[in-house]
N, C-alpha and C positions, 0 to 999 in steps of 0.2 A: 600323382604328384602335381601334374600340370593343373588339374582341376582345383586342387587345394590352393595353389598359388594364385589362381584367378580370383578365388574368393578373398584371399588375403589382400591382393592389390585393390579389389573393389572396396573392402573395408577401409583401407588406408586413404583412398581417394574421398570416400564419404566423410570420414572423420576430419580430413584436412579441410574440406569445404565448410564444415560446421565450425571448427575451431578458428578459422580465419576471422570470423566476426564475433565469436563468443570467447573472449580470453578467460573469463572467470570459470568457464566450464572445461577449459583445455586440459587441465591437469587430470581431472577425473576421467575424461574421455581417453586421454593417452594411457592412463593406467589400465582401463578396460581393453584398449587396443593391444597393449603389451601382453596381457593375459591371453587374449585371442591369438596373438602371434605364437606365444609359447605352446598353446594347445595345438595349433595347426602344424607347427614344426614338429612337435612331438607326434602328431597324428601321421606324419609322413613315415614314421618309423614303426607304425603299428605292426607291419609284417615281421619286423625283427623281434617284437615282443611275443609273438605267437609261438606255441610249441612247434618243434621241428616237424616239417612236412605237413603242417596243418594250414587250413584256409578259413578265413572268416566267412560265415554264411551270409550272403547279401540279399537273398530273397528267392522267390519262386516265379518261374515263367511257365505258362500253360498255353499249348497250341491245340485247338479243337479241330479235329477232322470229322466233320459231321455229315451224316446222310442228308440227301437233298430234301427229305421230308421234314426235317427239323428246322424250325423257324430261327431267325437271328436272335429273337428275344429269349427263346429257350436255351440257345447256345450260351448267351451271356449269363443266364441264370445258373447254368451248370458250371461255367467257369468261376463265377463268384462263390458258388457253394464249395467247389473243390479248393479254391484258394483259402477259404475260411478253415478248411480241414487240414491244410498243409502244415507240417511240422518239420523242423523247428521254426519258431518265429525269429526273424532276423533282428539284430540290434537296431535301436532307433537311429535315424539318419537325418542330417541337415544338409541339403544340397548334395545328396549322395554320399556324404561323409559321416561315418559312425562316430559322432562327436562324443558320445558317452563312453565308448571304448577308449577314445583318446584321453578322456579324463581319468579313466580307470588306470591307464599306464603313465599318467602325467608325472607323478613323483616317484616312480619305480616301485619295487616290491616292498611292502611294509615289513619292518623289523619287529614291531610290537603289535599285539592284537588290539590294544587300546590306544595306540599312538595316533598322531595327526594323519599319517598316510592311510592307516586303516579307516579312520573316520571319514576322510575325504573320499575314499573309494566307495564306502557304503552310502554316503550322502549324495555324491554327484556322479559317480561312475557306474558302469554296467559291465559285468563280466562278458567277455566275447563269446558269441554263439558260433561254434565251430561247425564247418560243413562235414557231413557224414554220409557215406554211401549207404550205410545201414538205414539211415532215416529215409533215404529215397526208396529203398526196397520195402520199408515198412509202410510208406504212404500208398504204394501201388495197390496192395490188396484192400486197404481201407477205402480207397477211391473207387475201385471196381465194385466193392460191396455197396457203396453209396449209390453208384449208377444203377445197379440192379434194383436197389430199393426204390429208386425213382422210376423204374419201368424201362430203362435202357438196357435190356437183356443182351448179353453177348458182347458188350463194349470192352475194349482193351485199353490199358494204360501202360506206357513205357516211360522210363525216366533215367536221367543221368546227371552227373555233376559236371559243370563247365567252369574251368578255372580261368581267372584273369588277374594276374598279379597276386596280391595276398588275399584276394576274394574268390569266392566260388558261388555259383547260383544253381539251384535245382531246376532243370529244364525237362518238362514233361510233354508227352504227345498223347492225346486222348482220341482214340478211334471210337466215335459215338455212333452207335447203331440206332435204328428206328425205335421210337418209343411205343410201348404197348398201352392200349386204352381198355377201359372196362366195357365188355360187351353185354354182360348180364350178371345179375346177382340172384342167387337162389338159396333157400333155407331147407335143410334136410330134416323133416319132422315125421313124427308118428303119433300114436294115441297116448303116450306116456305124458304125465302132467308137465314135466320140465320142458319137453319138446313142444307141447302145446303153447307154453309160455314163449318159447323161441319163435314159434309161428306168429304169435301176436306181435312180437317186437319187430317183425319184418316190415310193418307198415311205415315205420319212421326211419328207415335206413338212410344213412348219409351218403351212401355210394349210389351214383346214378350212371346210367348208360352214357358212354362218351367221355367220362372223366378220365384223366390220366391215371395210370397205375401208380400208386404211392403206398409204400408199406406203412408209412406213418398214418395215413388215412384209414387203412385197413385195421390197424391197431386201435384207432379211435372207435371204429365201428364195433370191434370186439368189446371194448369198454362199455359202449352204449348198450350192447346186447346184454352184458352182464348186469348192468343197472336195471334194465327193463325186466329181466328175470327175477332179480332180487325184490323188485317192487310187487311181485306176485307171490310172495311168501317164501321164496327159497333163500333162507337165511345164510346157508353155508356156500352158496354158489359164488364162484370166482371167475375172472376173465380167462384164466388158464384152462378152464373146462370147455371153452369154445374152440372147436376145430375149424381150420380154414384150409380149403382146397382150391387150387388155381389150375385151370385148364387153359394153356396158352396155345394160340394158333399162330405159328411163325410166319404164315403167308399173309394173313390180314392184319397181323400184329394186334390181335384182340385177346382179351382174357375173360374167361367165365369164372366167376367166384362162387364158391359154395360154402355155406356156414352150417355147422352141425354141432352136436354134443359129442364129446369124446367118450368112447365106450368104457374107458377105464376110470371114469369119474366116480368118486366115492358115493355110496348110496345116500349118505346124509345130505349131500349137495342137491340131490334130485328129489328131496322130500319137502313139501310145503309145510311151513310152520305157521301156526296162528297164535295170537296174543291171548294168554289166559288171564293173568292178573297184572295190574299196573300199580306199583307202590311208589309213593311220592313222599320225600322227607324234606320239607321246606325250611327246616331249622337245623340242617346238618352242620356239625362242627367236629373237627378231629378230636378235640379235647373232651367232648361229651357225646361221642359217636354212639356208644352203647345205649344211652338214654334216647338219643334222637332217632334211633332206628328200632326202638322197641315196638314190635308189631302188636303187642297186647294193648298199646295205647292208640292204635290206629282206629279211625272211623271211616266209613264208606260214604262217598259222595253219591249224588243222584246218577252220575255217569259210571258208577261202580269202580271209581279209583279208591285205593286204600291209602289214606293220608295219615301220616304220623305228625300231628301238630297239636300237642296237648294244650297249648296256650291259645289255640285258634287265632293265631296271628294273621293268617291269610284266609279270606273267604274262599270256600271250595269252588265258587263260580269262576274264580280266576283260572283254575286249571281246566275248567270246561272250555274257556276261550283259547287256551294255549295248546292243549293236547291234541295232536293229530293222530297219535298212536292210541287206539281204542281197544278195550277188551272185546274178545269175540271176533275180531277181524283178522285177516291174514296179515302176516308181517309184511311191512312195506318200507323199504330203505328210504324212500322219498319222505314218507310220513315221519320217520325217525329223524332225518336231517332237519325237517321243518320244525319239529318239536324242540330240538336242541337249539336251533337258530332263534326261535321265539323266546326261549328261556334266557339265552345270552343277551339278546337285544332288548329285553324287557327293562333293564336298568335297575331291577330290584335285587338281583343275585350276583354276588361277587364271583362265585365258582359254581360251575355246573358240570356234572358228569353222570354217566348212566352205566348200568350193567345188565346184561341179559343172562337168564338162567334157562337153558334148554331142559325139557322134560318130556316124558312120554305119558300120555293120558289115553289109556286104551290103545287103539290102533292109530291115534293121531299124535303128531309131534307138536308140542306147545312151547311157548316162551313166557317166562315171567320177566317183567321189566322193572328195574329199580332206578329212580331218579334221585340223586343226592344234590340238594340245593343249599348253598351257603349264602344267606342274605347279607346285604349291606346294613349298616346301622340305619334305623328308620329315620331319625332326625339328625340334621347337621346344619352348621352355620359356617359361612365362608365370607371372608373379606378379600376383595380384589382391588388392587390399586394398579392402574396401568395407563399407558399413553394411548391416545386416540388419534386417528387420522381419517378424516371423512372425505367423501368425494366432492364436497362443496368447498374444499381447500381449508377447512378448519382443522387445526391440530391443537392438542392440549393434553390434559390429564383428567382422570375421573376415578372415583372410588365407588365401589358397588358392594353393598352388604346384602347377602342372600341367606335366607332361611329355607331349608328344604325338608319336605316330608315325603318319603318314597312309598308310603303305603297309607295314604290319607283315608281312604274308604275301605281298606283291607283287601283291595284287588289290584295292588301295585300302581295305584294312581300317584302321580308326581305333582305335588303342590309346591310351587316356588314363589316366594315373596321377595321382591327386590326393592331396595331403596338406593338411589344413586344421586350423586352430585358431582359436578365437574366444571372446568373452565376450558374454553376453546378460544383460540385466537387465530387470525388469518396470517398465513405466511405469504409474503410478497405483496401485501396490501399497502405498504408504504405508510405515509402519515394518516391516511384515511381508512386504515384497517379497523375492523370491528371486533370487539371482544365479547363473547357470549358466556353467560353463566347458565348452567343447566341444573335443574332440580327435578326429580321425578320419583315415582313409585309405581310398581305394577305387580300384579298377581297372575300367575299362569297355572292352570290346572289341566293336566294331561291325563287322559284315560287311555289305557292300552286296548281299546275296543271301540266299536261304533256305538255311541250313545244315541239311541233313537227309540221312539215308541214301538217300532217294528223290529223284532229280533232278526239278525242276519246270521246265516251259517257261513263260516269262513271256508272258502275253497282251499284245497291243499296246495294250489298253485300260488296262493297269496301269503305274503308276510303279514304279521299282526298289524292291523290298522290302528290309528290314533284319532281321538277326539280332543281338540284343544279349545280351551276357553281362556280368554285374557281380559283383564280389566286394568287400565292404567291411566296415569295422569302425568303430564310433563309441562314444565314451565321453562321457557327460554327468555332470558333477559338480554336483549340485543343491544349491547353497547350503550345503555342509557337512553336509547331512542324510543323503545317500546317493549312491552312484554307480550309474548305469544303463549297463550294457554291452550292446551289440547287435552281432551278426554277421549279415550278410545276403549271400546269393548268389541270383541270378536268371538264368533263361535264357528268352528269348522272342523273338517276331517282331512286327514292325510293318510294315504295308503300307497303301497308299492305293488304295482302289477307284476313286476319281476325285477331282476337286478338292474335293468336298464331304464325302466319306466316308473315314474312316480307321479301321483296325482294329488293336488291339494284343492279342496273345495270349501270355501267359506261362505255359506249362504247368508250369514248375517255379519255385517261390519257397521258399526256406528261410531262416528267421530264428530265431536263438537269442538269447534275452533273459535277462539275469541281473543282479540287483541285488547290490551289494557295499558294503562300508564303511558300513553303516547305523549312524549315530551314536547315542551314548547319549542325546543331547539329544532326538532323535526318540523314543526309547523312553521317556524320562522324561515327555515331554509326553503320550504315549499312555496312560500309567498312570492319569492323572487325567482323561482326556477320552475317552469312548467313541467319538466320531467320529474322533479322531486314531488311536485303537486300531484301528478298522476299516481305516483307511488304512495303518497300520503293517503289519497282517496282509496286506493286499493287496500291498504292496510286497515284503515279505519272501517271499511265495509267488509272486513274478512270474517265477521261473525256469521257462522254458518253451521248447518248440520249436514253431514254426509252419511247417507244410508245406502250402502252398496253391498254387492256380492262379488266374490272373487273366485276365479278358477285358474289354476296354474298347472301347466303340463311340463314335466322335466324329462328329458331323455339324455342318457349317457351311453356312449358306445361301450361294447362289452369289455369289462376289465380283464377278462381272460384272453382277449385277442392278442396275437403276437404282432399285429399290424403296427407300423410306426405312426399311424394316423389315428388320433382320437377325436371324438366329436361330441359336442354338448349343445342341446337345444332347450330353451326355456320360452314358453308362450304364456302370457297373462291376458285375461279378458276380465274387465271389471265394469259392469253396468251399475248405475246409481240412480236412486230416486224414482224408479218406475212404479213400484208398488205404492209408495207414498203418494205419488201423483194420482193414482187411481182412487185412493181412499180418502184423500184430503181435499177439501174445497175451500177452506178458510184462507183468506189473503190479507196481506198488510196494505198499507197506504200506497206502496209502490206497485201493487198488483202481483207480488210474489206469493206463492203458496207457502204457508208457514206451519211449523209444528212447535207448540209451546212458545209461540211468538217469534220463532227463529226461522228464517228461510232455509229450505233444503236444496241441495244441489242435484241437478239432473245431467247426466253425461254418460257416454260410453267411452271406455279407455282400453286400448289393446296395444300390446307391444310384443316384439319377437327379439330374442337375444340368441345369436348363433356364434359358437366358438369352435375353432378348428385348430388342433395342435399337431404339428408334424415333426417327428424326431428325425432330424437330418443326419445326425451322427450321435455318438455316445455322449458328447458334451454340448451339442448344439440343437436347439429346438426353435422351430418357427411357429409362433403363436398368432392367431388371427381372431378378430371379433367383428361382427356386424350387428348393429342395433337399429331397429326401426320401431317407432311408437307414434300412435295417433290418439288424441283425445278430442271428442266432438261434443259440444254442449247443445242442449235443446230444451224445449218445454220450459220449466221453471228457471233455467239458466241460459235461455236463448240469448245470443249475441254477447255472451260473457266468456271470459277465459275459464279454464279449469280452476278448481280451488287451489290455493297456494301450495298445499302439501301434496297435490297430485300433479303439479306441472313438471315438465322435463327441463333439464338444463345441460349445458356442455361447458367444458373448461375445468381445469383442476387436475389433481394428481391421478385420478382414475378415469379421466376422460381425455380431452384434447390438451395434452400437457404443455403445449407451447403458449397457452392462454390461461390467464388467471380464472378462478371460478366465476362463472356468470359473465365472463368478459366477451362472450360472443353472442351476437344476436339479441333478440330474435330477428331473423332475416338480415336486412341491411342496417339495422340499428347500430350506431357506433357507440358501444358502451365503454370499451376500454380506453377511449381517448378522453373520457370525462374523469381525469385523474383527481380533479378537485372535488368530486362528488362522491360521497360515501354510498356504498351499495345497500340501500335500505331494504330492497325488496327480496323476499324469498321466492324462489321459483324461476321460471324462464318462459317456456312456450308450451303449446298444445301439440306440436308436431316435432319429432326428433329423428334425425338420421345421423348415424355415426359409424365410422369404420376405423379399425386400428390394426396395425400389423407390427410385429416385433420379432427380431432375431435375438434369442437368449443364448449366451455362451457361458458355460461353467468353466472357470479358471482353476478352481481347486475345491476343497471341501467346503470352505466358507465363503468364497468370493465368486460372484457372477457379474457379467456385463451384459449390456443390451444396446441395440440400435433400433429405433422405432420411428414410425410415421403415423400420425393421427389425422383424421379429417371428419368434418361434420358441421352441423348447425341446428338451431331450433327455430320454429316459426309459430306464429299465432294462427288459429284456425278460423275463429269468428271475430274476436275482439281486435279492433284496430285503434281503440281510444287511447291506450297507454303508450304504445310505441309507434303508432302511425301506420299508414297503408303499406309501407315498404317492409313491415315486419310480417305480413300475412303470407302464408304459403301460396305459391303460384307456379305455373308451368316452368318458369325460369329458375326454379330452386337450385338446380345444379350449378348455376353461376354464382351462387351465394355460399358456397362451401368454404369453410376455413380449413387450412392445412398447416400442420406443424411437424417438426422432426426434432430428434435429439438423441442424446446418449444417456445410458443409465448404468449405475453401479449398485449392486445388491449384496448385502451381508446376510448369508443364510446361517442363522443361529439355531437350526434344528426346530425349536419350538415356534419360532416366528422369523419372518424375513423383513429386514429393514431396507427400504428402497430409496435411492437418491437418483432423481432424473433431472437433467438439464436440457431444456428445449427452447427452440426459437420458431417463430412463425415463418412459413414459406409463402402463404397466401392469406390475406385478410379479406373477408367478404365485402367490405366497403372499400372504395377506391382510396389508395394512398399515393399521393402525387401522381394521379392519373392512371394508376394500374393496381389491380388487386394483388398481383404477384410482387413480393418484396424480397425475392432472393438477391437481386442486384443491390439491395440496400444493406446487406450484411456487412458490418464493419466492427470487428471485435476490438479495434483500437479506440473506438469512440465510446467514451463513458456514458454519454447520453443515450446512444443506441443500445448499449448493454442494459441500461436501467429500464428502458421501455420494452425491450424485446427478449431478453434472456429471463426465463422463468425457471426457478429452482424449486423442485417438488421433493418433499420428504414424506414418506408414507410407510405403512406397515402392510406387507403382503403384496402379491402381484396385482397389477391393475386389472387383469382379466385372465 
């Protein structure tokens, strides 16, 4: 009771302090206060509402009495594990008060099932969780079994209920004995086929000498053994057929583990099966199943697959690429999983299922395999109208008309032709914001295999690779200032090494960039402003060919891991113009080597993007990103910046959110103070360093919040003509970092997430009134300060 009145007095003092200066809000606050008073006063009587001789369960207390050999970390881990298993769960509390139970009893017992009291109870209340000696006695054997499964053999648990007023807590004492560790792992084998397979599986055991004894790890080892045996033809083998024996030494606290095959295993589980025939039905449909599976219409491929495809809709070479299950080979569960995965991820089939038919052929056990494939419609047209939010602070809308053919060359090739148009405008650009109009078209042809003069055999550890060819054109009309035309074609490969590692290699990328329709207004502004003149020259000389190669490495931490930490790494390396430089000698009047009269770029560009996500609790995630990129020009592009489309920039909703797009750098260049100047230039710098950290909190199913800090800048590497020497990367780069912070609100609509971020600078790389730090200048009451320093970002999706 005293505790509740302290909370009440604190609320009254807080509300009195606020309402003394805010009369307009006093009525609403007082209303809330009265509700709070009613709840607290009613809560004082919670004990009277409880059934006779019952107590409210308030929680669990655990005291660990551990052996001296057990570390403090292990003791804490045991305590946390047991606390998670404790039952029952107490009611939710606020400052030690079960407020939801108070709300449950606030209006008394409901008289009607559908009345106000019943609705209020269901909506805001929580039925009291009563203390029970039976629950204590039930927890004890569960906890002792858990300790034994973790290797703490012989540990004891005692518990009792301790009452205090109308509450009671479960108080437990855990006598924690020394932990057992793995001393050795052995496999009991003989000359029978299944035990030979068991012996082979021993090489990849996950149990190592010195590991703590854990029953869960031993179960995982048994699952691994079962999979290894099934990969050697034993179709009917199950994990339950693996016997586990443990020999414990109570003096050294070591365990010797032995794995063997149970003697009562069924005979069929110990017999290896081989694949006899493979039947593929690539046009299977329930309504025409009899016709689609008529084996009299089947033909045999070069790989001896029996294919029922009377229309020859699919080239049989497609199945040569996909099928890891082969006639004449032993059954292999890994090959079966890989085959199904390839069919599902191919994108040509809506439904995929298979069936095995065991049979006896002489003295050998064989399997016939049937694959039933229901294809998607070959051709389709789709119109998309959506909103866009780009990292360069442009937002708008676009329409995309797509035509798709899922089987262009009869081997599940996907041909996509897109036509798009859209409008983009800058948010937060003020009177000098720029509106872009975008028009484009592209064609993408994706082959579910490696297209190469040399045939590759796909290893069973690999998913199906892809070859991608693209051809596209895009026109950007930039605010009536100039048009930017770009033509691009690429040829490359993408393949997964495993679930965590992906490689992308594009040996050929060709991009042609040309500016046109440069307005007289742009030229007139440049005549009177050296900065705009440098941008005008840069745009007017942007006609260029980029001939590059690109390699991308992607790594994602295991999706199966129970760890609260996930990790992503992306590395890009892009050299350009080297081969052309060796083969081409023709030059223009400026001394640049040219192809078809157009200079080509020479550079090396490499960047690393590292992302780390840490699950702090069920509803709170800590997200981090570090990006570092460098582009160096040489040869034909010596002493020049990277091509406009290859430059780095910072600022905007997916970068440093406290600054507008391209409002930072390069280096010490004071770009965001030139409010009277439009941002003509695309791009930024040749060097980029950026770091972001963000705490994301989930408030409900649809609403999320965030607190974030961003830092970074861009610099030039060789060129100092546009922005001056202070823009060049130098050893004092760390003194030129921009820093910003802010708050975010996100609406999670399942299919996409809408993000609202409000940010302000903490540090500007150029000196502001004698200091780079501007924290002391924050003044929310000043409209001029808000206009210059508060940046509101609207975007779709997370920033990283």
